[in-house]
Each structure stands twice: as structure tokens, then as C-alpha cells.
DOZA-80695 format. One record per residue (C-alpha): residue number from 1; x, y, z. Coordinates in steps of 0.2 Angstrom, whole numbers, plus 2048, in hexadecimal, padded with zeros to 3 digits. Layout:
REM DOZA-80695
<site n="NUM" u="X" v="Y" w="Z"/>
...
END
This chain:
REM DOZA-80695
<site n="1" u="D81" v="76C" w="9D5"/>
<site n="2" u="D83" v="757" w="9D1"/>
<site n="3" u="D92" v="74E" w="9CE"/>
<site n="4" u="D95" v="74D" w="9BB"/>
<site n="5" u="D94" v="760" w="9BC"/>
<site n="6" u="DA5" v="75F" w="9C3"/>
<site n="7" u="DAD" v="754" w="9B5"/>
<site n="8" u="DBC" v="760" w="9B5"/>
<site n="9" u="DBF" v="764" w="9C9"/>
<site n="10" u="DBA" v="757" w="9D4"/>
<site n="11" u="DC1" v="762" w="9E2"/>
<site n="12" u="DB4" v="771" w="9DE"/>
<site n="13" u="DA6" v="764" w="9E1"/>
<site n="14" u="DAE" v="75D" w="9F2"/>
<site n="15" u="DAE" v="770" w="9F7"/>
<site n="16" u="D9E" v="774" w="9F2"/>
<site n="17" u="D95" v="767" w="9F8"/>
<site n="18" u="DA2" v="768" w="A0C"/>
<site n="19" u="D97" v="779" w="A0D"/>
<site n="20" u="D8A" v="770" w="A0F"/>
<site n="21" u="D82" v="766" w="A1E"/>
<site n="22" u="D89" v="754" w="A17"/>
<site n="23" u="D7E" v="747" w="A12"/>
<site n="24" u="D7F" v="737" w="A0E"/>
<site n="25" u="D7D" v="738" w="9FB"/>
<site n="26" u="D8E" v="743" w="9FB"/>
<site n="27" u="D96" v="737" w="A05"/>
<site n="28" u="D92" v="728" w="9FB"/>
<site n="29" u="D96" v="731" w="9EA"/>
<site n="30" u="DA6" v="738" w="9F3"/>
<site n="31" u="DAB" v="727" w="9F7"/>
<site n="32" u="DA8" v="71D" w="9E8"/>
<site n="33" u="DAD" v="72A" w="9DE"/>
<site n="34" u="DBD" v="725" w="9D2"/>
<site n="35" u="DC4" v="737" w="9D4"/>
<site n="36" u="DC3" v="73A" w="9E8"/>
<site n="37" u="DD5" v="73C" w="9EE"/>
<site n="38" u="DDC" v="737" w="A00"/>
<site n="39" u="DDA" v="749" w="A03"/>
<site n="40" u="DC9" v="749" w="9FE"/>
<site n="41" u="DC4" v="73D" w="A0A"/>
<site n="42" u="DCE" v="748" w="A18"/>
<site n="43" u="DC4" v="755" w="A13"/>
<site n="44" u="DB3" v="74A" w="A17"/>
<site n="45" u="DB8" v="746" w="A26"/>
<site n="46" u="DBE" v="753" w="A2E"/>
<site n="47" u="DAE" v="759" w="A27"/>
<site n="48" u="DA6" v="74E" w="A30"/>
<site n="49" u="DAE" v="74E" w="A40"/>
<site n="50" u="DAB" v="761" w="A41"/>
<site n="51" u="D98" v="75D" w="A45"/>
<site n="52" u="D96" v="760" w="A58"/>
<site n="53" u="D8A" v="755" w="A58"/>
<site n="54" u="D91" v="748" w="A4A"/>
<site n="55" u="D89" v="749" w="A37"/>
<site n="56" u="D79" v="740" w="A36"/>
<site n="57" u="D7D" v="734" w="A2C"/>
<site n="58" u="D78" v="722" w="A2A"/>
<site n="59" u="D82" v="713" w="A31"/>
<site n="60" u="D84" v="70A" w="A22"/>
<site n="61" u="D8C" v="71C" w="A1B"/>
<site n="62" u="D96" v="71D" w="A29"/>
<site n="63" u="D9F" v="70C" w="A27"/>
<site n="64" u="DA0" v="70C" w="A14"/>
<site n="65" u="DA9" v="71C" w="A19"/>
<site n="66" u="DB4" v="715" w="A28"/>
<site n="67" u="DB7" v="708" w="A1B"/>
<site n="68" u="DBF" v="712" w="A0E"/>
<site n="69" u="DC6" v="71D" w="A18"/>
<site n="70" u="DCF" v="70D" w="A20"/>
<site n="71" u="DD7" v="707" w="A11"/>
<site n="72" u="DDE" v="717" w="A09"/>
<site n="73" u="DE2" v="722" w="A17"/>
<site n="74" u="DEA" v="722" w="A27"/>
<site n="75" u="DE1" v="719" w="A38"/>
<site n="76" u="DDF" v="729" w="A3F"/>
<site n="77" u="DD1" v="72D" w="A32"/>
<site n="78" u="DC9" v="71B" w="A36"/>
<site n="79" u="DC9" v="722" w="A4A"/>
<site n="80" u="DC2" v="733" w="A44"/>
<site n="81" u="DB3" v="72A" w="A3D"/>
<site n="82" u="DB0" v="721" w="A4C"/>
<site n="83" u="DAF" v="72F" w="A56"/>
<site n="84" u="DA4" v="739" w="A4A"/>
<site n="85" u="D96" v="728" w="A4D"/>
<site n="86" u="D98" v="72C" w="A60"/>
<site n="87" u="D95" v="73C" w="A60"/>
<site n="88" u="D85" v="739" w="A53"/>
<site n="89" u="D80" v="72C" w="A5E"/>
<site n="90" u="D81" v="71D" w="A4F"/>
<site n="91" u="D7E" v="70D" w="A56"/>
<site n="92" u="D8E" v="705" w="A4A"/>
<site n="93" u="D8D" v="6F2" w="A4A"/>
<site n="94" u="D9D" v="6E6" w="A4B"/>
<site n="95" u="DA0" v="6E6" w="A39"/>
<site n="96" u="DA2" v="6FA" w="A39"/>
<site n="97" u="DAE" v="6F9" w="A47"/>
<site n="98" u="DBA" v="6EB" w="A43"/>
<site n="99" u="DBE" v="6F6" w="A32"/>
<site n="100" u="DC4" v="702" w="A3F"/>
<site n="101" u="DCD" v="6F4" w="A49"/>
<site n="102" u="DD7" v="6EF" w="A3B"/>
<site n="103" u="DDB" v="701" w="A33"/>
<site n="104" u="DE5" v="702" w="A45"/>
<site n="105" u="DEA" v="6F2" w="A43"/>
<site n="106" u="DF3" v="6F3" w="A31"/>
<site n="107" u="DF8" v="704" w="A37"/>
<site n="108" u="E03" v="6FC" w="A45"/>
<site n="109" u="DF9" v="704" w="A52"/>
<site n="110" u="DF7" v="6F6" w="A5D"/>
<site n="111" u="DF3" v="701" w="A6B"/>
<site n="112" u="DE4" v="708" w="A65"/>
<site n="113" u="DDF" v="6F7" w="A5B"/>
<site n="114" u="DDC" v="6F1" w="A6F"/>
<site n="115" u="DD5" v="6FF" w="A75"/>
<site n="116" u="DC7" v="6FC" w="A68"/>
<site n="117" u="DC7" v="6EB" w="A6F"/>
<site n="118" u="DC6" v="6EE" w="A7F"/>
<site n="119" u="DB7" v="6FA" w="A7B"/>
<site n="120" u="DAD" v="6EB" w="A70"/>
<site n="121" u="DB0" v="6DE" w="A7E"/>
<site n="122" u="DA6" v="6EB" w="A8B"/>
<site n="123" u="D97" v="6F3" w="A81"/>
<site n="124" u="D8F" v="6EF" w="A70"/>
<site n="125" u="D95" v="6EC" w="A62"/>
<site n="126" u="D9E" v="6DF" w="A68"/>
<site n="127" u="DAF" v="6D5" w="A63"/>
<site n="128" u="DAE" v="6C7" w="A58"/>
<site n="129" u="DBC" v="6BD" w="A53"/>
<site n="130" u="DC0" v="6C8" w="A44"/>
<site n="131" u="DC5" v="6D6" w="A51"/>
<site n="132" u="DCE" v="6CB" w="A5A"/>
<site n="133" u="DD9" v="6C4" w="A4B"/>
<site n="134" u="DDB" v="6D8" w="A46"/>
<site n="135" u="DE2" v="6DC" w="A57"/>
<site n="136" u="DED" v="6CE" w="A56"/>
<site n="137" u="DF4" v="6D1" w="A47"/>
<site n="138" u="DF8" v="6E1" w="A4D"/>
<site n="139" u="E04" v="6D9" w="A5A"/>
<site n="140" u="E0E" v="6D0" w="A50"/>
<site n="141" u="E1E" v="6D4" w="A5B"/>
<site n="142" u="E15" v="6D3" w="A6C"/>
<site n="143" u="E14" v="6C2" w="A6F"/>
<site n="144" u="E0E" v="6C3" w="A80"/>
<site n="145" u="DFF" v="6D0" w="A80"/>
<site n="146" u="DF9" v="6C5" w="A6F"/>
<site n="147" u="DFB" v="6B6" w="A7C"/>
<site n="148" u="DEF" v="6C0" w="A87"/>
<site n="149" u="DE2" v="6C4" w="A7B"/>
<site n="150" u="DE1" v="6B2" w="A72"/>
<site n="151" u="DDF" v="6AB" w="A82"/>
<site n="152" u="DD1" v="6B8" w="A88"/>
<site n="153" u="DC9" v="6B2" w="A77"/>
<site n="154" u="DBD" v="6A5" w="A80"/>
<site n="155" u="DB9" v="6B2" w="A8E"/>
<site n="156" u="DB0" v="6BD" w="A81"/>
<site n="157" u="DA6" v="6AD" w="A7C"/>
<site n="158" u="DAF" v="6A9" w="A6A"/>
<site n="159" u="DBB" v="69B" w="A64"/>
<site n="160" u="DCB" v="6A0" w="A59"/>
<site n="161" u="DCB" v="69A" w="A49"/>
<site n="162" u="DD9" v="697" w="A3E"/>
<site n="163" u="DDF" v="6A8" w="A3B"/>
<site n="164" u="DDF" v="6AC" w="A4E"/>
<site n="165" u="DEB" v="69D" w="A50"/>
<site n="166" u="DF5" v="6A4" w="A43"/>
<site n="167" u="DF6" v="6B3" w="A48"/>
<site n="168" u="DFB" v="6AF" w="A5B"/>
<site n="169" u="E07" v="6A0" w="A54"/>
<site n="170" u="E11" v="6AF" w="A49"/>
<site n="171" u="E12" v="6BC" w="A58"/>
<site n="172" u="E1A" v="6AD" w="A61"/>
<site n="173" u="E25" v="6A6" w="A53"/>
<site n="174" u="E2C" v="6BA" w="A50"/>
<site n="175" u="E31" v="6BD" w="A61"/>
<site n="176" u="E38" v="6A9" w="A64"/>
<site n="177" u="E2B" v="6A4" w="A6F"/>
<site n="178" u="E2E" v="691" w="A67"/>
<site n="179" u="E26" v="68A" w="A7A"/>
<site n="180" u="E16" v="693" w="A73"/>
<site n="181" u="E16" v="692" w="A60"/>
<site n="182" u="E14" v="67E" w="A63"/>
<site n="183" u="E07" v="67F" w="A72"/>
<site n="184" u="DFD" v="688" w="A67"/>
<site n="185" u="DFE" v="67E" w="A57"/>
<site n="186" u="DFC" v="670" w="A62"/>
<site n="187" u="DEB" v="678" w="A69"/>
<site n="188" u="DE7" v="67D" w="A56"/>
<site n="189" u="DE7" v="66A" w="A51"/>
<site n="190" u="DDD" v="665" w="A60"/>
<site n="191" u="DCF" v="66F" w="A5E"/>
<site n="192" u="DCC" v="668" w="A4D"/>
<site n="193" u="DD6" v="676" w="A42"/>
<site n="194" u="DE1" v="674" w="A32"/>
<site n="195" u="DF1" v="67B" w="A34"/>
<site n="196" u="DF3" v="685" w="A27"/>
<site n="197" u="E02" v="68D" w="A1B"/>
<site n="198" u="E03" v="69B" w="A25"/>
<site n="199" u="E03" v="694" w="A35"/>
<site n="200" u="E0F" v="686" w="A30"/>
<site n="201" u="E1B" v="695" w="A28"/>
<site n="202" u="E1C" v="69C" w="A3A"/>
<site n="203" u="E1F" v="68D" w="A41"/>
<site n="204" u="E2C" v="688" w="A36"/>
<site n="205" u="E35" v="69A" w="A38"/>
<site n="206" u="E34" v="695" w="A4C"/>
<site n="207" u="E3C" v="686" w="A4C"/>
<site n="208" u="E4A" v="68B" w="A3F"/>
<site n="209" u="E4E" v="697" w="A4C"/>
<site n="210" u="E4F" v="689" w="A57"/>
<site n="211" u="E5A" v="67F" w="A4A"/>
<site n="212" u="E4E" v="672" w="A49"/>
<site n="213" u="E4E" v="671" w="A39"/>
<site n="214" u="E47" v="65F" w="A35"/>
<site n="215" u="E39" v="666" w="A40"/>
<site n="216" u="E39" v="672" w="A35"/>
<site n="217" u="E3A" v="668" w="A25"/>
<site n="218" u="E2B" v="65C" w="A2C"/>
<site n="219" u="E1F" v="66C" w="A29"/>
<site n="220" u="E20" v="667" w="A15"/>
<site n="221" u="E1C" v="655" w="A19"/>
<site n="222" u="E0D" v="659" w="A24"/>
<site n="223" u="E07" v="667" w="A1A"/>
<site n="224" u="E06" v="65B" w="A09"/>
<site n="225" u="DFD" v="64D" w="A15"/>
<site n="226" u="DEE" v="65D" w="A16"/>
<site n="227" u="DEF" v="65C" w="A02"/>
<site n="228" u="DF7" v="66F" w="A02"/>
<site n="229" u="E07" v="674" w="9FA"/>
<site n="230" u="E14" v="680" w="A03"/>
<site n="231" u="E15" v="692" w="9FC"/>
<site n="232" u="E25" v="69A" w="9FA"/>
<site n="233" u="E27" v="6A3" w="A0A"/>
<site n="234" u="E25" v="692" w="A15"/>
<site n="235" u="E32" v="689" w="A08"/>
<site n="236" u="E3B" v="697" w="A0C"/>
<site n="237" u="E3C" v="696" w="A1D"/>
<site n="238" u="E3F" v="683" w="A1B"/>
<site n="239" u="E4F" v="688" w="A11"/>
<site n="240" u="E56" v="694" w="A1D"/>
<site n="241" u="E53" v="686" w="A2A"/>
<site n="242" u="E5C" v="678" w="A1F"/>
<site n="243" u="E6A" v="683" w="A1A"/>
<site n="244" u="E6D" v="689" w="A2A"/>
<site n="245" u="E71" v="675" w="A31"/>
<site n="246" u="E7D" v="672" w="A20"/>
<site n="247" u="E70" v="667" w="A16"/>
<site n="248" u="E75" v="66D" w="A06"/>
<site n="249" u="E6C" v="65F" w="9FC"/>
<site n="250" u="E5B" v="663" w="A06"/>
<site n="251" u="E5E" v="677" w="A03"/>
<site n="252" u="E61" v="677" w="9F2"/>
<site n="253" u="E52" v="669" w="9EF"/>
<site n="254" u="E46" v="676" w="9F8"/>
<site n="255" u="E50" v="687" w="9F0"/>
<site n="256" u="E49" v="680" w="9DF"/>
<site n="257" u="E38" v="67C" w="9E5"/>
<site n="258" u="E36" v="68F" w="9EB"/>
<site n="259" u="E3C" v="697" w="9DC"/>
<site n="260" u="E2E" v="68C" w="9D2"/>
<site n="261" u="E20" v="694" w="9DD"/>
END
């Protein structure tokens, strides 16, 4: 029966289709249906993983499923789909694997994200800079690991982009590693990248923790020289820096600016 015949009960449609060999069409209809709930996706993933040699689906079908599962359910489901593709000997591309890496990173499972990165450094599909960025985002409180991965990027034949620098700077900033923050910022400039709002916010936060309110305040000046305006988060960090140093006039001025954001 067609999907339109199950308007009153989508669950019945799912149950009926999953009793038969899964097809690309069924996956597409389930993934893109507004009536498909998270538990329906979980059922679908469980069904696909039950095939001893994997479901015979197209590569782009697996990719779409991994992207939807990553967006709506837990990272474990994305890993399960990835394993199913390997059982079915489906050749995935880097984009598909990056979806799973990002799901692990967003789910806080940095161990799994690093493991996937390691696999992608040794075999196809190979890691790209997006893979590294996702892993670095997962290491927001693991500054030493973040730096190790950051400095492994050239060995993979890649070059860090502004997002890469921002993620590494953020990890060092949150762990109060001011020397590494300053070193990464200097390297970022030397490689011709503009130090954007996100990186400057992390830099300002690190400087604030060191009591260097003037250097923290300087981030606004440099940002405006680049024809950009600070956002509320950057202003908040500098308000805290000026307030901690008891520069009340500047604190009030910046506080009023942050309220207007």
C-alpha cells in the first residue's frame, strides 16, 4: 500500500514496510515525511542493522539517512548506520562520514569522534578540514588533545581555516592556556586569516581571566578596523574584564552597547 493510504496512522505504514526488504524508496519516504517521528527513525535504523550483510541501498540513501538521524536522534544511531554501510560494502564519501563525526562531536563523544578521524586518516574516505573542525569542536575542554590534532593537520596535506583556528583557540581559552591562545592568534594572522568575532571572543575571555582588561578591550578596536561590529557575547566578556578592573565608566558604556545588540 502507498503512503497516502496510511494518512491516519503513519506507524502502520512503517510497520508494514519494515516487514519487507527495505528499499531506497521506503527510506526516502520515511526520512522526508513530516509524520516521521524519532522512534520511527530508530525502528528503521534497527531494521537496516539487522541485515547480516547490510541493506542493499544506494550510497546517497545511506548518506541522507545518516544526516537525518544525526540531526534528530542520538549519535549512536548515526554510528549504527555507518556500521551498516560497512557490512553492505557501500563506499561512502567524506561528506557522509563527516556527518557521523559531527554527530559524535555534537553529542559530546569526543573519543568516538577522534576514532573516526583516525580511521579517515588511514583509509578512504579521507578526512578533510571539516572533519578536523568537527573533532576540534568536540574538544572544547581538552586543550592538549585539541592542539595535538590541530598540529596534525599539515601532515594530512590540509591547511587550517578560520573555523579551525577558532575551535583550537576556544579549547585553549576555556582551559586558561593564554600562551597558546596568543600563539594561535598570531599564527592565524600570519597565515592571512582575519581574526573574526568568535576567535576574538575566546581571546577576550582568556585575557579577562588573566586580568588584562586593556588587551581585552583592544579586541573591539581591532575588530572595528576590520569593518566588523562586536556581538553581545564579545561585549559581555569585555564588560566583565573592565568591571573586574573597576573601570566603571567603560563598563557601563559597554554594557549599554551589549543591551542594544
